[in-house]
N, C-alpha and C positions, 0 to 999 in steps of 0.2 A: 504494500500500500504506500502511495506517495502522500505523506502527511501534509505537505504544503498544499497539494490539490484539495485534500479533504478540508483543510482549514479555510480555504478561500472559496469553496463551492457554496453558492447562495442557497442551493436546494437543501443542504444540510441544516440550515437555520430557518427553513420555511420561507425563504425569500424568493422572489421571481428571478429567473435568469434574464440576461439581456435580451434573448430572443423573445421571451414572454413580454418584456417591457415594450419591445418594438411592436409586437402584435397589438398592444393597447393603443398605439398611435397617439402618443402623448404630445400635446402642445403646451409649452410653457408661456403663458400669457403675461408673465411678470418677470422680466429679465432685466438685470441691472449691470450687465457686463461692461457698459460704457460710462457708468457714472463716476464722477469725482476723479477723473484721470485726464491726461492730455495726450494719450497715445492708445494704440489698440492692443497692447500687450495683455491687459487684463481680460479683454474680450476673448482673445484666442486661447488663453489659459482656461477660461471658464468653459469655452466650447469643447474642450477636451473632456471635461466632466459630462457635458451634455451628450456628447457622442457616446461616451462609455455607458451611459444610462439608456441609450436608445431613444432619446427624445427627438421627435420628428422636426419640430420647429420652435424657435424662440421669438417672442415679441418684445423687442427692446422698448422700454418706456422713457428713455433719456435721449431723444433725438432732436436735433435742431435747436440750438440755444445753449448758453452756458449753464452747466449743471454743477458748477463749483461756486462756493462762496466768494464774493458777494453774488447772490443769485440774480440772473437776468435772462429771462426767457428769450429776449430778442437780440442778444449779442451772440453772433455766431463766430466760432473760432475755426482755426485750421483743422482741428480735430473733427469739428462738425462736418466739414467737407469730406474728411476721410470716412466718417460714419456713412455718409451718403454713398461713397464708393463701395463700401462693404455691403450695404443693402442691395445695391445694383449688381454686385459681383456674386452674391449668394442669395438670389431670390427664392430658392427652394429651401432655404434653411433659416434665414434671419429676416424678420419684418420689423417695421418701426412704428411707434406712436409718438407724436410730438407733444411737448409741454405747451400749454397755453396759459394766458394770464387774464382772468376776467376783469381786472382793473383797467385793461386796455383792449376792449373787444374788437376795435377796428384793426389794431396791429395783430391780434390773434387771428382774425379772419384772413388778413394778408398772408400770414404765415401758413395757414391752412391751404390757401391757394398755391403757395410755392411748394410745400412739402407733401401735400396730399393730392390736390387736383393735378398738379404738374410734376409731382415727384412720386417716390415709391411708398410713402407712408400710408397707413390704413386707418388711423384714428387719432384721437386727442386724449391728453391726460390732464386732469386737475390734480395739482400737488397739494401738499400740506400748506396751510395758510401762511406760514412763515417763509415759504420758498416760492420764488417766481410769482409773487402776488403782492404788488406794492401797496395796494389799498386794503389788503386783508379781506377779500370778498369771497364768501362761500359759493358753492355751485348753484344755490337756490336764488341768488340775487338776480334781478331783472337784467343786469348787464350781460348775463349769460345767454339771453334769448337769441341775439344775432349769431352767436357762436354755434348754438345748438341747431338753429335753422340751417346754417351752412353744413354742419355735420350731417343733417338729414338729407340735404341736397346731394352731398358727396357719397352717402351711404357709409359714412365713417362710424366706427365704434367709439363710444365715449367711456373713458375709464376715470373713476373718481377715487382718490385716496380718501377713505372714510373711516373715522374713528369715533367711538364713544370712549372718552378717557375720563374715568371717574375721578372726582376730586373736588377741590374748592371748599369754601366755608360759607354757608352750609354745604355739605357734600351733595353733589348731584351727578347724574350719569355722564354729563358732558362738562363737568366743572374744571377739568384739567386740560381741555382742548385749547390750542393756541388760537389767537384771533384770526378769523378767516378760514379756519379749518372746517371742512365739510363733515357733517355727521350723516348717518343713514336718514335722519329726518330731512336734511337738505336734499338728499337724493330723491326722497319721496315727493317733495314739493316740485322739484325739477321734472321728475317723471310724469307727474300729473299734468304739467303743461305740455309735455311732448311725449305722449303715449306711444308714438310710432317710432321712437328712436331708441335703439338698444343702449342701455347704460349698465356698466359693471360697477357694483359696490365692492371696492377693494378692501383687502385686509380683514375680511369677514366682518366688516363694520366695526372692528375693535372689540365687539362683544357678540360672539356667535349665538348666544342664547337670547339676546335682546333684538339685534338687528333684523332677523328674519320676520318678526311680527310687524316691524315698521314698513318693510318693503313688500311684504306679501301681496297687498292689493294691486300692486303695480306690475303687471305681467311683463313689461319691457325691461325690468330691472333684474340683473343677474348677480348672483352672490359668489364672490371669489374667495377661495381658500389660498392665501399666500401671505407669508410674512407675519402672521399673527401667531400667538402662542399655540403649540400643538397640544390638543386634548383628545384622548381616545373617546370616540363616540360623537364628536362634534359633527362630522360629516353625516352620520346616521340621523342625528337630530335635525339638521337642516334639510336633508332629503325628505324627511317626514313632513316638515313644515312647508317646503316650497316645491318639492318634487325634483327628481334628478335632472329634468330638462332646464333648470334655471341655475345651475352651478357650473363655475369654471375653476380652473386650477392654475397656479403659478408657482414656480420654484424659488423666486426671489433671489436667485444666485447672482453673484457669489457671496452676498451678505447673509444669506441663510443656507442651511444645509439641504441639499436636494434629497438626501435620505430622509430627513425629518419631514420635509414638505410632502414627499410622496407617501410617507407612512400614514399621513392623515387620511388619504383615500384608500390605500391598500389595507389599512386596519378596518375600514368600514365594512359592514355586512351588506354588500351590494351584489347584484347580479353582474356578470361580465358586461352586459349591455349598458347598464347604468354606470358602471365604473368607466367605461369608454366615453360615455356622454360627459362625465365630469372632467376627465383627463384630456379632452380635446374636441369631441364631436360637437358639443354645444357651441364652443368658440368658432369652430369651422362653419357651423350653420349660420351664425349671425354675421360672419365676415366674408362668406363666399361671394356675395355680390360685389363688394369693393375689390376683392382679389380678381374677379372676372373683369372688372373695368380696367384693370392693369395688365390684362392678358394672361393671368395665372389661373388655371382651372384647378379648383379645389375639390377633391373627392371627399365629400362630407362623411 
């Protein structure tokens, strides 16, 4: 017996093999390989882990605009031009979502014209209120309406970093949120105004037991498991609340462990069909149209 082979075999530990992971057709809709750097080294290092785990595609959330302090969505660097080259060089592996700033909707729409309508990107991202958001405006503010109307016209997906951060005095569910940060309540208000635009509630809304009740009435809102604390049973709970058709998954690499993030879904008591929905099929379904507009056929 080769003890090294025994020690490294995932089947010994009840884990899926790479071939089994490939069969699940995993799409990572929360990829940070480009953030807080001025070169592509981190990206290609992270993509080695992506390849090792058989992940089919990553969606980079840090495209177009400076992602380093001091934050500015509209200052493009030489590395931003390199990111554009990478997206065009690897259209079958890497896709991009651009950061927008609701405190400047006109500039945000111009950026969407450049990077989405006339570029390779497929959606927009609302960041935390302290980053790329000069006036600290959440996604529910009326400033967002022209941005979301353009997203609807382009068929772009809308991603929102959303958190319930408990704290404050007196303590409340959003008492520790930064000014301008979006909560699941903000997403619900935005979704009510734009019921035909797909919106992803990122980070499990910060509280996976509370956020599903807030977004449940809004069928265009999807619940993302990425970057929030791992809890056994969390995916099962949200599937019972929302159904498997409204959940997406992201690895949040390299700032989170892919093993930890995947375990949230692999731990859940799901059928293979529902597991595949969560790990990629749902995201492919809501983005197939914009991929087609860019000449990329997606097998949902």
